[in-house]
N, CA, C and O atoms as a GROMACS GRO file, in nm:
protein
  564
    1TRP      N    1   0.082  -0.120   0.000
    1TRP     CA    2   0.000   0.000   0.000
    1TRP      C    3   0.085   0.125   0.000
    1TRP      O    4   0.205   0.122   0.029
    2PHE      N    5   0.020   0.237  -0.033
    2PHE     CA    6   0.082   0.369  -0.036
    2PHE      C    7  -0.008   0.459   0.048
    2PHE      O    8  -0.129   0.462   0.025
    3GLN      N    9   0.048   0.531   0.143
    3GLN     CA   10  -0.032   0.606   0.239
    3GLN      C   11   0.011   0.751   0.247
    3GLN      O   12   0.130   0.782   0.241
    4VAL      N   13  -0.088   0.840   0.261
    4VAL     CA   14  -0.061   0.982   0.278
    4VAL      C   15  -0.132   1.031   0.405
    4VAL      O   16  -0.251   1.006   0.424
    5ASP      N   17  -0.058   1.100   0.491
    5ASP     CA   18  -0.112   1.167   0.608
    5ASP      C   19  -0.142   1.310   0.565
    5ASP      O   20  -0.050   1.388   0.539
    6LEU      N   21  -0.269   1.346   0.557
    6LEU     CA   22  -0.309   1.479   0.512
    6LEU      C   23  -0.288   1.585   0.620
    6LEU      O   24  -0.308   1.704   0.594
    7GLY      N   25  -0.250   1.544   0.739
    7GLY     CA   26  -0.219   1.638   0.845
    7GLY      C   27  -0.337   1.685   0.927
    7GLY      O   28  -0.319   1.735   1.039
    8GLN      N   29  -0.456   1.669   0.874
    8GLN     CA   30  -0.578   1.706   0.945
    8GLN      C   31  -0.696   1.635   0.880
    8GLN      O   32  -0.685   1.582   0.769
    9TYR      N   33  -0.807   1.635   0.949
    9TYR     CA   34  -0.930   1.577   0.898
    9TYR      C   35  -0.970   1.657   0.773
    9TYR      O   36  -0.989   1.778   0.782
   10THR      N   37  -0.982   1.591   0.657
   10THR     CA   38  -0.998   1.658   0.528
   10THR      C   39  -1.103   1.587   0.444
   10THR      O   40  -1.120   1.466   0.453
   11THR      N   41  -1.175   1.664   0.362
   11THR     CA   42  -1.267   1.606   0.265
   11THR      C   43  -1.189   1.575   0.138
   11THR      O   44  -1.128   1.664   0.078
   12VAL      N   45  -1.191   1.449   0.098
   12VAL     CA   46  -1.120   1.404  -0.023
   12VAL      C   47  -1.224   1.384  -0.132
   12VAL      O   48  -1.319   1.308  -0.115
   13THR      N   49  -1.206   1.453  -0.246
   13THR     CA   50  -1.303   1.450  -0.354
   13THR      C   51  -1.252   1.387  -0.483
   13THR      O   52  -1.329   1.366  -0.577
   14GLY      N   53  -1.123   1.357  -0.488
   14GLY     CA   54  -1.069   1.296  -0.610
   14GLY      C   55  -0.929   1.243  -0.589
   14GLY      O   56  -0.862   1.276  -0.491
   15ILE      N   57  -0.887   1.159  -0.683
   15ILE     CA   58  -0.752   1.103  -0.679
   15ILE      C   59  -0.702   1.089  -0.822
   15ILE      O   60  -0.777   1.052  -0.912
   16ALA      N   61  -0.575   1.119  -0.842
   16ALA     CA   62  -0.512   1.102  -0.973
   16ALA      C   63  -0.388   1.017  -0.956
   16ALA      O   64  -0.316   1.028  -0.856
   17THR      N   65  -0.363   0.931  -1.053
   17THR     CA   66  -0.245   0.845  -1.048
   17THR      C   67  -0.169   0.852  -1.180
   17THR      O   68  -0.222   0.892  -1.283
   18GLN      N   69  -0.044   0.812  -1.172
   18GLN     CA   70   0.046   0.812  -1.287
   18GLN      C   71   0.146   0.699  -1.262
   18GLN      O   72   0.172   0.664  -1.147
   19GLY      N   73   0.201   0.642  -1.368
   19GLY     CA   74   0.298   0.535  -1.354
   19GLY      C   75   0.436   0.586  -1.316
   19GLY      O   76   0.456   0.705  -1.291
   20ARG      N   77   0.530   0.494  -1.314
   20ARG     CA   78   0.668   0.528  -1.277
   20ARG      C   79   0.732   0.613  -1.386
   20ARG      O   80   0.710   0.591  -1.505
   21GLN      N   81   0.812   0.708  -1.345
   21GLN     CA   82   0.882   0.792  -1.440
   21GLN      C   83   0.990   0.710  -1.512
   21GLN      O   84   1.064   0.635  -1.449
   22ARG      N   85   0.998   0.725  -1.643
   22ARG     CA   86   1.103   0.670  -1.732
   22ARG      C   87   1.106   0.518  -1.746
   22ARG      O   88   1.185   0.469  -1.827
   23ILE      N   89   1.028   0.442  -1.674
   23ILE     CA   90   1.027   0.296  -1.688
   23ILE      C   91   0.881   0.251  -1.692
   23ILE      O   92   0.799   0.300  -1.615
   24ASP      N   93   0.848   0.158  -1.781
   24ASP     CA   94   0.711   0.110  -1.795
   24ASP      C   95   0.670   0.020  -1.680
   24ASP      O   96   0.677  -0.102  -1.689
   25GLN      N   97   0.628   0.083  -1.573
   25GLN     CA   98   0.572   0.015  -1.456
   25GLN      C   99   0.458   0.104  -1.404
   25GLN      O  100   0.475   0.225  -1.391
   26TYR      N  101   0.343   0.042  -1.376
   26TYR     CA  102   0.230   0.121  -1.327
   26TYR      C  103   0.124   0.030  -1.266
   26TYR      O  104   0.119  -0.090  -1.294
   27VAL      N  105   0.040   0.090  -1.183
   27VAL     CA  106  -0.071   0.020  -1.119
   27VAL      C  107  -0.191   0.031  -1.213
   27VAL      O  108  -0.227   0.141  -1.254
   28THR      N  109  -0.254  -0.082  -1.246
   28THR     CA  110  -0.367  -0.083  -1.338
   28THR      C  111  -0.502  -0.080  -1.268
   28THR      O  112  -0.604  -0.048  -1.330
   29ALA      N  113  -0.505  -0.113  -1.139
   29ALA     CA  114  -0.629  -0.107  -1.060
   29ALA      C  115  -0.591  -0.099  -0.912
   29ALA      O  116  -0.489  -0.154  -0.870
   30TYR      N  117  -0.675  -0.030  -0.835
   30TYR     CA  118  -0.646  -0.014  -0.693
   30TYR      C  119  -0.774   0.010  -0.614
   30TYR      O  120  -0.879   0.043  -0.672
   31LYS      N  121  -0.765  -0.007  -0.484
   31LYS     CA  122  -0.872   0.027  -0.392
   31LYS      C  123  -0.823   0.139  -0.301
   31LYS      O  124  -0.702   0.157  -0.283
   32LEU      N  125  -0.916   0.215  -0.246
   32LEU     CA  126  -0.883   0.322  -0.152
   32LEU      C  127  -0.927   0.283  -0.012
   32LEU      O  128  -1.031   0.221   0.008
   33GLN      N  129  -0.845   0.319   0.085
   33GLN     CA  130  -0.882   0.306   0.225
   33GLN      C  131  -0.864   0.443   0.290
   33GLN      O  132  -0.788   0.527   0.241
   34TYR      N  133  -0.934   0.464   0.401
   34TYR     CA  134  -0.922   0.590   0.473
   34TYR      C  135  -0.931   0.565   0.623
   34TYR      O  136  -0.988   0.466   0.668
   35SER      N  137  -0.874   0.660   0.699
   35SER     CA  138  -0.866   0.645   0.844
   35SER      C  139  -0.857   0.781   0.911
   35SER      O  140  -0.803   0.876   0.854
   36ASP      N  141  -0.908   0.789   1.031
   36ASP     CA  142  -0.893   0.910   1.113
   36ASP      C  143  -0.768   0.903   1.199
   36ASP      O  144  -0.711   1.006   1.234
   37ASP      N  145  -0.724   0.781   1.233
   37ASP     CA  146  -0.614   0.765   1.329
   37ASP      C  147  -0.488   0.701   1.271
   37ASP      O  148  -0.387   0.693   1.342
   38GLY      N  149  -0.491   0.656   1.146
   38GLY     CA  150  -0.374   0.592   1.086
   38GLY      C  151  -0.354   0.448   1.129
   38GLY      O  152  -0.255   0.386   1.093
   39VAL      N  153  -0.449   0.395   1.206
   39VAL     CA  154  -0.439   0.258   1.255
   39VAL      C  155  -0.553   0.172   1.200
   39VAL      O  156  -0.530   0.065   1.144
   40THR      N  157  -0.675   0.220   1.216
   40THR     CA  158  -0.793   0.148   1.169
   40THR      C  159  -0.840   0.210   1.038
   40THR      O  160  -0.876   0.328   1.033
   41PHE      N  161  -0.840   0.130   0.931
   41PHE     CA  162  -0.876   0.178   0.798
   41PHE      C  163  -1.004   0.111   0.749
   41PHE      O  164  -1.031  -0.004   0.780
   42GLN      N  165  -1.082   0.188   0.671
   42GLN     CA  166  -1.201   0.135   0.604
   42GLN      C  167  -1.179   0.144   0.453
   42GLN      O  168  -1.113   0.236   0.404
   43PHE      N  169  -1.233   0.047   0.379
   43PHE     CA  170  -1.229   0.054   0.234
   43PHE      C  171  -1.338   0.148   0.185
   43PHE      O  172  -1.447   0.152   0.241
   44TYR      N  173  -1.308   0.223   0.080
   44TYR     CA  174  -1.407   0.312   0.018
   44TYR      C  175  -1.509   0.228  -0.058
   44TYR      O  176  -1.474   0.136  -0.132
   45LYS      N  177  -1.636   0.262  -0.038
   45LYS     CA  178  -1.748   0.204  -0.113
   45LYS      C  179  -1.832   0.319  -0.163
   45LYS      O  180  -1.852   0.418  -0.092
   46ALA      N  181  -1.883   0.308  -0.285
   46ALA     CA  182  -1.967   0.415  -0.340
   46ALA      C  183  -2.097   0.428  -0.262
   46ALA      O  184  -2.155   0.536  -0.255
   47SER      N  185  -2.143   0.317  -0.202
   47SER     CA  186  -2.258   0.318  -0.112
   47SER      C  187  -2.242   0.202  -0.015
   47SER      O  188  -2.168   0.108  -0.043
   48PRO      N  189  -2.310   0.208   0.100
   48PRO     CA  190  -2.291   0.104   0.202
   48PRO      C  191  -2.322  -0.038   0.154
   48PRO      O  192  -2.265  -0.134   0.206
   49LEU      N  193  -2.411  -0.053   0.057
   49LEU     CA  194  -2.451  -0.185   0.010
   49LEU      C  195  -2.361  -0.239  -0.100
   49LEU      O  196  -2.372  -0.356  -0.137
   50GLU      N  197  -2.274  -0.156  -0.153
   50GLU     CA  198  -2.186  -0.199  -0.262
   50GLU      C  199  -2.057  -0.260  -0.208
   50GLU      O  200  -2.021  -0.242  -0.092
   51ALA      N  201  -1.989  -0.332  -0.296
   51ALA     CA  202  -1.859  -0.391  -0.262
   51ALA      C  203  -1.753  -0.281  -0.258
   51ALA      O  204  -1.778  -0.168  -0.301
   52GLU      N  205  -1.637  -0.315  -0.208
   52GLU     CA  206  -1.524  -0.221  -0.209
   52GLU      C  207  -1.499  -0.176  -0.352
   52GLU      O  208  -1.489  -0.260  -0.442
   53LYS      N  209  -1.490  -0.047  -0.373
   53LYS     CA  210  -1.472   0.008  -0.508
   53LYS      C  211  -1.331  -0.022  -0.559
   53LYS      O  212  -1.233   0.002  -0.489
   54VAL      N  213  -1.323  -0.073  -0.681
   54VAL     CA  214  -1.195  -0.092  -0.748
   54VAL      C  215  -1.184   0.018  -0.854
   54VAL      O  216  -1.265   0.026  -0.945
   55PHE      N  217  -1.083   0.101  -0.839
   55PHE     CA  218  -1.061   0.212  -0.932
   55PHE      C  219  -0.971   0.166  -1.046
   55PHE      O  220  -0.874   0.094  -1.025
   56ARG      N  221  -1.006   0.209  -1.169
   56ARG     CA  222  -0.921   0.182  -1.284
   56ARG      C  223  -0.795   0.266  -1.269
   56ARG      O  224  -0.803   0.386  -1.241
   57GLY      N  225  -0.682   0.204  -1.287
   57GLY     CA  226  -0.555   0.275  -1.275
   57GLY      C  227  -0.503   0.316  -1.411
   57GLY      O  228  -0.579   0.361  -1.497
   58ASN      N  229  -0.376   0.302  -1.429
   58ASN     CA  230  -0.309   0.349  -1.550
   58ASN      C  231  -0.291   0.238  -1.653
   58ASN      O  232  -0.289   0.120  -1.621
   59SER      N  233  -0.278   0.282  -1.780
   59SER     CA  234  -0.251   0.188  -1.889
   59SER      C  235  -0.117   0.222  -1.955
   59SER      O  236  -0.077   0.158  -2.053
   60ASP      N  237  -0.049   0.322  -1.901
   60ASP     CA  238   0.086   0.357  -1.943
   60ASP      C  239   0.152   0.432  -1.828
   60ASP      O  240   0.088   0.455  -1.725
   61ARG      N  241   0.277   0.471  -1.844
   61ARG     CA  242   0.349   0.532  -1.732
   61ARG      C  243   0.332   0.683  -1.722
   61ARG      O  244   0.358   0.740  -1.616
   62GLU      N  245   0.291   0.751  -1.829
   62GLU     CA  246   0.288   0.897  -1.830
   62GLU      C  247   0.150   0.960  -1.813
   62GLU      O  248   0.138   1.067  -1.753
   63THR      N  249   0.046   0.896  -1.863
   63THR     CA  250  -0.087   0.954  -1.858
   63THR      C  251  -0.137   0.961  -1.714
   63THR      O  252  -0.128   0.864  -1.639
   64VAL      N  253  -0.191   1.077  -1.675
   64VAL     CA  254  -0.252   1.092  -1.543
   64VAL      C  255  -0.398   1.050  -1.553
   64VAL      O  256  -0.472   1.100  -1.638
   65VAL      N  257  -0.440   0.958  -1.466
   65VAL     CA  258  -0.579   0.912  -1.462
   65VAL      C  259  -0.644   0.968  -1.336
   65VAL      O  260  -0.600   0.941  -1.225
   66TYR      N  261  -0.750   1.048  -1.356
   66TYR     CA  262  -0.821   1.113  -1.246
   66TYR      C  263  -0.954   1.044  -1.220
   66TYR      O  264  -1.026   1.008  -1.314
   67HIS      N  265  -0.988   1.026  -1.093
   67HIS     CA  266  -1.118   0.974  -1.054
   67HIS      C  267  -1.180   1.068  -0.951
   67HIS      O  268  -1.119   1.101  -0.850
   68GLU      N  269  -1.302   1.109  -0.979
   68GLU     CA  270  -1.379   1.184  -0.880
   68GLU      C  271  -1.429   1.085  -0.775
   68GLU      O  272  -1.474   0.976  -0.808
   69ILE      N  273  -1.421   1.123  -0.650
   69ILE     CA  274  -1.477   1.043  -0.541
   69ILE      C  275  -1.621   1.091  -0.525
   69ILE      O  276  -1.645   1.195  -0.463
   70ARG      N  277  -1.715   1.016  -0.579
   70ARG     CA  278  -1.855   1.060  -0.583
   70ARG      C  279  -1.917   1.071  -0.444
   70ARG      O  280  -2.003   1.156  -0.420
   71LYS      N  281  -1.874   0.987  -0.354
   71LYS     CA  282  -1.914   0.997  -0.213
   71LYS      C  283  -1.787   1.041  -0.139
   71LYS      O  284  -1.710   0.956  -0.096
   72PRO      N  285  -1.765   1.173  -0.123
   72PRO     CA  286  -1.639   1.221  -0.065
   72PRO      C  287  -1.606   1.155   0.068
   72PRO      O  288  -1.693   1.118   0.147
   73ILE      N  289  -1.476   1.140   0.090
   73ILE     CA  290  -1.423   1.078   0.211
   73ILE      C  291  -1.382   1.189   0.308
   73ILE      O  292  -1.319   1.287   0.267
   74ARG      N  293  -1.417   1.175   0.435
   74ARG     CA  294  -1.368   1.266   0.540
   74ARG      C  295  -1.271   1.187   0.625
   74ARG      O  296  -1.312   1.098   0.700
   75ALA      N  297  -1.143   1.219   0.616
   75ALA     CA  298  -1.041   1.142   0.688
   75ALA      C  299  -0.911   1.221   0.693
   75ALA      O  300  -0.895   1.322   0.625
   76ARG      N  301  -0.818   1.173   0.775
   76ARG     CA  302  -0.684   1.231   0.780
   76ARG      C  303  -0.586   1.149   0.697
   76ARG      O  304  -0.494   1.205   0.637
   77TYR      N  305  -0.605   1.018   0.693
   77TYR     CA  306  -0.512   0.928   0.622
   77TYR      C  307  -0.582   0.865   0.503
   77TYR      O  308  -0.696   0.820   0.513
   78ILE      N  309  -0.513   0.862   0.390
   78ILE     CA  310  -0.562   0.795   0.270
   78ILE      C  311  -0.459   0.690   0.231
   78ILE      O  312  -0.339   0.716   0.229
   79ARG      N  313  -0.508   0.572   0.200
   79ARG     CA  314  -0.421   0.461   0.161
   79ARG      C  315  -0.467   0.409   0.025
   79ARG      O  316  -0.586   0.385   0.003
   80ILE      N  317  -0.372   0.392  -0.066
   80ILE     CA  318  -0.399   0.332  -0.197
   80ILE      C  319  -0.347   0.189  -0.193
   80ILE      O  320  -0.229   0.166  -0.164
   81ARG      N  321  -0.435   0.093  -0.221
   81ARG     CA  322  -0.398  -0.049  -0.219
   81ARG      C  323  -0.401  -0.105  -0.361
   81ARG      O  324  -0.510  -0.132  -0.413
   82PRO      N  325  -0.286  -0.123  -0.425
   82PRO     CA  326  -0.284  -0.180  -0.560
   82PRO      C  327  -0.350  -0.318  -0.565
   82PRO      O  328  -0.329  -0.401  -0.476
   83VAL      N  329  -0.428  -0.340  -0.669
   83VAL     CA  330  -0.495  -0.468  -0.692
   83VAL      C  331  -0.429  -0.540  -0.809
   83VAL      O  332  -0.412  -0.662  -0.806
   84SER      N  333  -0.393  -0.464  -0.913
   84SER     CA  334  -0.322  -0.522  -1.028
   84SER      C  335  -0.225  -0.417  -1.082
   84SER      O  336  -0.240  -0.298  -1.058
   85TRP      N  337  -0.126  -0.465  -1.156
   85TRP     CA  338  -0.020  -0.376  -1.203
   85TRP      C  339   0.047  -0.435  -1.325
   85TRP      O  340   0.032  -0.552  -1.358
   86TYR      N  341   0.124  -0.349  -1.393
   86TYR     CA  342   0.203  -0.389  -1.509
   86TYR      C  343   0.349  -0.389  -1.467
   86TYR      O  344   0.403  -0.285  -1.429
   87ARG      N  345   0.413  -0.502  -1.475
   87ARG     CA  346   0.554  -0.528  -1.443
   87ARG      C  347   0.589  -0.514  -1.295
   87ARG      O  348   0.649  -0.606  -1.239
   88HIS      N  349   0.554  -0.405  -1.232
   88HIS     CA  350   0.590  -0.384  -1.091
   88HIS      C  351   0.495  -0.279  -1.033
   88HIS      O  352   0.446  -0.194  -1.106
   89ILE      N  353   0.470  -0.285  -0.904
   89ILE     CA  354   0.387  -0.184  -0.840
   89ILE      C  355   0.468  -0.055  -0.829
   89ILE      O  356   0.557  -0.043  -0.746
   90SER      N  357   0.436   0.041  -0.914
   90SER     CA  358   0.500   0.173  -0.914
   90SER      C  359   0.392   0.275  -0.946
   90SER      O  360   0.315   0.257  -1.039
   91MET      N  361   0.387   0.382  -0.868
   91MET     CA  362   0.287   0.484  -0.895
   91MET      C  363   0.326   0.619  -0.838
   91MET      O  364   0.404   0.630  -0.743
   92ARG      N  365   0.269   0.722  -0.900
   92ARG     CA  366   0.274   0.858  -0.850
   92ARG      C  367   0.128   0.899  -0.831
   92ARG      O  368   0.040   0.848  -0.901
   93ALA      N  369   0.102   0.990  -0.738
   93ALA     CA  370  -0.038   1.022  -0.709
   93ALA      C  371  -0.056   1.166  -0.663
   93ALA      O  372   0.038   1.230  -0.616
   94GLU      N  373  -0.179   1.214  -0.677
   94GLU     CA  374  -0.223   1.339  -0.616
   94GLU      C  375  -0.361   1.312  -0.559
   94GLU      O  376  -0.441   1.238  -0.616
   95ILE      N  377  -0.388   1.374  -0.446
   95ILE     CA  378  -0.518   1.361  -0.380
   95ILE      C  379  -0.582   1.499  -0.385
   95ILE      O  380  -0.517   1.600  -0.356
   96TYR      N  381  -0.712   1.504  -0.422
   96TYR     CA  382  -0.783   1.630  -0.437
   96TYR      C  383  -0.889   1.644  -0.329
   96TYR      O  384  -0.948   1.546  -0.284
   97GLY      N  385  -0.911   1.769  -0.288
   97GLY     CA  386  -1.015   1.797  -0.191
   97GLY      C  387  -0.977   1.910  -0.099
   97GLY      O  388  -0.876   1.976  -0.120
   98CYS      N  389  -1.056   1.933   0.001
   98CYS     CA  390  -1.039   2.029   0.110
   98CYS      C  391  -1.180   2.057   0.160
   98CYS      O  392  -1.275   2.001   0.106
   99PRO      N  393  -1.196   2.138   0.258
   99PRO     CA  394  -1.332   2.168   0.300
   99PRO      C  395  -1.408   2.237   0.187
   99PRO      O  396  -1.387   2.356   0.161
  100GLY      N  397  -1.496   2.164   0.119
  100GLY     CA  398  -1.582   2.221   0.016
  100GLY      C  399  -1.520   2.251  -0.118
  100GLY      O  400  -1.574   2.333  -0.192
  101CYS      N  401  -1.408   2.190  -0.155
  101CYS     CA  402  -1.349   2.219  -0.285
  101CYS      C  403  -1.286   2.094  -0.347
  101CYS      O  404  -1.290   1.986  -0.289
  102VAL      N  405  -1.228   2.111  -0.466
  102VAL     CA  406  -1.164   2.000  -0.536
  102VAL      C  407  -1.022   2.036  -0.576
  102VAL      O  408  -0.977   2.000  -0.685
  103SER      N  409  -0.953   2.105  -0.489
  103SER     CA  410  -0.815   2.147  -0.516
  103SER      C  411  -0.716   2.037  -0.481
  103SER      O  412  -0.745   1.955  -0.394
  104PRO      N  413  -0.600   2.033  -0.548
  104PRO     CA  414  -0.496   1.938  -0.507
  104PRO      C  415  -0.456   1.967  -0.363
  104PRO      O  416  -0.446   2.083  -0.322
  105LEU      N  417  -0.434   1.862  -0.286
  105LEU     CA  418  -0.402   1.880  -0.145
  105LEU      C  419  -0.254   1.892  -0.117
  105LEU      O  420  -0.216   1.921  -0.003
  106GLY      N  421  -0.167   1.870  -0.217
  106GLY     CA  422  -0.027   1.901  -0.195
  106GLY      C  423   0.075   1.795  -0.223
  106GLY      O  424   0.191   1.813  -0.187
  107MET      N  425   0.039   1.685  -0.286
  107MET     CA  426   0.140   1.586  -0.322
  107MET      C  427   0.239   1.646  -0.422
  107MET      O  428   0.360   1.646  -0.398
  108GLU      N  429   0.188   1.697  -0.533
  108GLU     CA  430   0.276   1.750  -0.638
  108GLU      C  431   0.348   1.876  -0.593
  108GLU      O  432   0.467   1.893  -0.622
  109SER      N  433   0.278   1.966  -0.524
  109SER     CA  434   0.339   2.093  -0.482
  109SER      C  435   0.430   2.079  -0.361
  109SER      O  436   0.502   2.172  -0.325
  110LYS      N  437   0.428   1.963  -0.298
  110LYS     CA  438   0.505   1.932  -0.177
  110LYS      C  439   0.454   2.001  -0.052
  110LYS      O  440   0.526   2.010   0.048
  111SER      N  441   0.328   2.051  -0.055
  111SER     CA  442   0.265   2.098   0.069
  111SER      C  443   0.250   1.981   0.165
  111SER      O  444   0.255   1.999   0.287
  112ILE      N  445   0.232   1.862   0.109
  112ILE     CA  446   0.239   1.739   0.188
  112ILE      C  447   0.386   1.701   0.188
  112ILE      O  448   0.444   1.673   0.082
  113SER      N  449   0.447   1.701   0.305
  113SER     CA  450   0.592   1.676   0.315
  113SER      C  451   0.627   1.530   0.290
  113SER      O  452   0.541   1.443   0.297
  114ASP      N  453   0.754   1.504   0.262
  114ASP     CA  454   0.802   1.367   0.244
  114ASP      C  455   0.770   1.281   0.366
  114ASP      O  456   0.738   1.164   0.352
  115ALA      N  457   0.780   1.339   0.486
  115ALA     CA  458   0.756   1.264   0.610
  115ALA      C  459   0.610   1.221   0.625
  115ALA      O  460   0.581   1.131   0.704
  116GLN      N  461   0.519   1.283   0.552
  116GLN     CA  462   0.378   1.249   0.560
  116GLN      C  463   0.339   1.137   0.464
  116GLN      O  464   0.224   1.094   0.464
  117ILE      N  465   0.432   1.089   0.384
  117ILE     CA  466   0.405   0.986   0.284
  117ILE      C  467   0.476   0.858   0.326
  117ILE      O  468   0.594   0.860   0.360
  118SER      N  469   0.403   0.747   0.324
  118SER     CA  470   0.464   0.619   0.360
  118SER      C  471   0.413   0.510   0.268
  118SER      O  472   0.318   0.530   0.192
  119ALA      N  473   0.477   0.395   0.275
  119ALA     CA  474   0.438   0.280   0.194
  119ALA      C  475   0.464   0.153   0.273
  119ALA      O  476   0.541   0.152   0.368
  120SER      N  477   0.399   0.046   0.232
  120SER     CA  478   0.418  -0.082   0.300
  120SER      C  479   0.557  -0.139   0.273
  120SER      O  480   0.608  -0.217   0.353
  121SER      N  481   0.619  -0.100   0.161
  121SER     CA  482   0.754  -0.145   0.128
  121SER      C  483   0.813  -0.052   0.023
  121SER      O  484   0.741   0.025  -0.041
  122GLN      N  485   0.944  -0.060   0.006
  122GLN     CA  486   1.011   0.014  -0.101
  122GLN      C  487   1.135  -0.063  -0.141
  122GLN      O  488   1.196  -0.133  -0.059
  123LEU      N  489   1.173  -0.051  -0.268
  123LEU     CA  490   1.288  -0.125  -0.321
  123LEU      C  491   1.418  -0.079  -0.256
  123LEU      O  492   1.497  -0.162  -0.210
  124ASN      N  493   1.441   0.053  -0.252
  124ASN     CA  494   1.562   0.110  -0.191
  124ASN      C  495   1.536   0.258  -0.166
  124ASN      O  496   1.427   0.307  -0.194
  125ASN      N  497   1.635   0.331  -0.115
  125ASN     CA  498   1.616   0.472  -0.083
  125ASN      C  499   1.588   0.559  -0.205
  125ASN      O  500   1.524   0.663  -0.193
  126ASP      N  501   1.634   0.517  -0.323
  126ASP     CA  502   1.605   0.591  -0.445
  126ASP      C  503   1.460   0.573  -0.488
  126ASP      O  504   1.411   0.648  -0.573
  127ARG      N  505   1.392   0.478  -0.431
  127ARG     CA  506   1.252   0.449  -0.465
  127ARG      C  507   1.162   0.474  -0.343
  127ARG      O  508   1.068   0.399  -0.318
  128ALA      N  509   1.191   0.580  -0.269
  128ALA     CA  510   1.118   0.615  -0.148
  128ALA      C  511   0.974   0.657  -0.181
  128ALA      O  512   0.948   0.700  -0.293
  129PRO      N  513   0.882   0.646  -0.085
  129PRO     CA  514   0.744   0.689  -0.108
  129PRO      C  515   0.734   0.835  -0.154
  129PRO      O  516   0.640   0.870  -0.225
  130SER      N  517   0.827   0.919  -0.115
  130SER     CA  518   0.824   1.060  -0.156
  130SER      C  519   0.841   1.076  -0.307
  130SER      O  520   0.814   1.184  -0.360
  131GLN      N  521   0.886   0.973  -0.377
  131GLN     CA  522   0.900   0.977  -0.522
  131GLN      C  523   0.766   0.952  -0.592
  131GLN      O  524   0.762   0.944  -0.715
  132ALA      N  525   0.658   0.941  -0.516
  132ALA     CA  526   0.527   0.909  -0.573
  132ALA      C  527   0.444   1.032  -0.606
  132ALA      O  528   0.322   1.022  -0.615
  133ARG      N  529   0.507   1.145  -0.624
  133ARG     CA  530   0.435   1.268  -0.657
  133ARG      C  531   0.412   1.276  -0.808
  133ARG      O  532   0.499   1.238  -0.886
  134LEU      N  533   0.294   1.324  -0.850
  134LEU     CA  534   0.265   1.339  -0.993
  134LEU      C  535   0.372   1.424  -1.060
  134LEU      O  536   0.422   1.521  -1.003
  135HIS      N  537   0.408   1.386  -1.180
  135HIS     CA  538   0.500   1.459  -1.268
  135HIS      C  539   0.643   1.468  -1.217
  135HIS      O  540   0.724   1.537  -1.278
  136ILE      N  541   0.677   1.402  -1.107
  136ILE     CA  542   0.815   1.405  -1.057
  136ILE      C  543   0.903   1.331  -1.158
  136ILE      O  544   0.860   1.231  -1.217
  137GLN      N  545   1.023   1.379  -1.178
  137GLN     CA  546   1.116   1.315  -1.269
  137GLN      C  547   1.234   1.262  -1.190
  137GLN      O  548   1.289   1.331  -1.105
  138ALA      N  549   1.272   1.140  -1.219
  138ALA     CA  550   1.386   1.078  -1.151
  138ALA      C  551   1.516   1.134  -1.207
  138ALA      O  552   1.527   1.161  -1.327
  139ALA      N  553   1.614   1.150  -1.120
  139ALA     CA  554   1.746   1.197  -1.165
  139ALA      C  555   1.813   1.090  -1.249
  139ALA      O  556   1.864   1.119  -1.357
  140THR      N  557   1.812   0.966  -1.201
  140THR     CA  558   1.868   0.853  -1.274
  140THR      C  559   1.791   0.728  -1.238
  140THR      O  560   1.722   0.724  -1.136
  141ASP      N  561   1.802   0.627  -1.321
  141ASP     CA  562   1.740   0.496  -1.293
  141ASP      C  563   1.845   0.391  -1.293
  141ASP      O  564   1.814   0.274  -1.272
   0.00000   0.00000   0.00000
């Protein structure tokens, strides 16, 4: 999984993903989880009677795929759980929302600091969770 601490209780209205920079690796489908405390997470469902929503991910490494969260999430922590991928689980992301709006919350602009981003695993320090920002370019591979 890939997790972002938004720093405060926030309304999340959308999510955008992108594949790995310069190498053909990307997540093709994922689920969202959210939490108020960073410990207990719930899966996003479009309605209480529906199954956990599976979001369509990327079909290449460069195109940004945006999804509106039709039933906005109110939470501090957002977790992306890859379900399927091409070659390797690699992704960049932006989370949209705020109280009453659909603005980027700060992944790409770095308003969300590197310390607020975590993952269940990483290949090495060059592949840190902080490298998961939309449009970020790697120095070398």
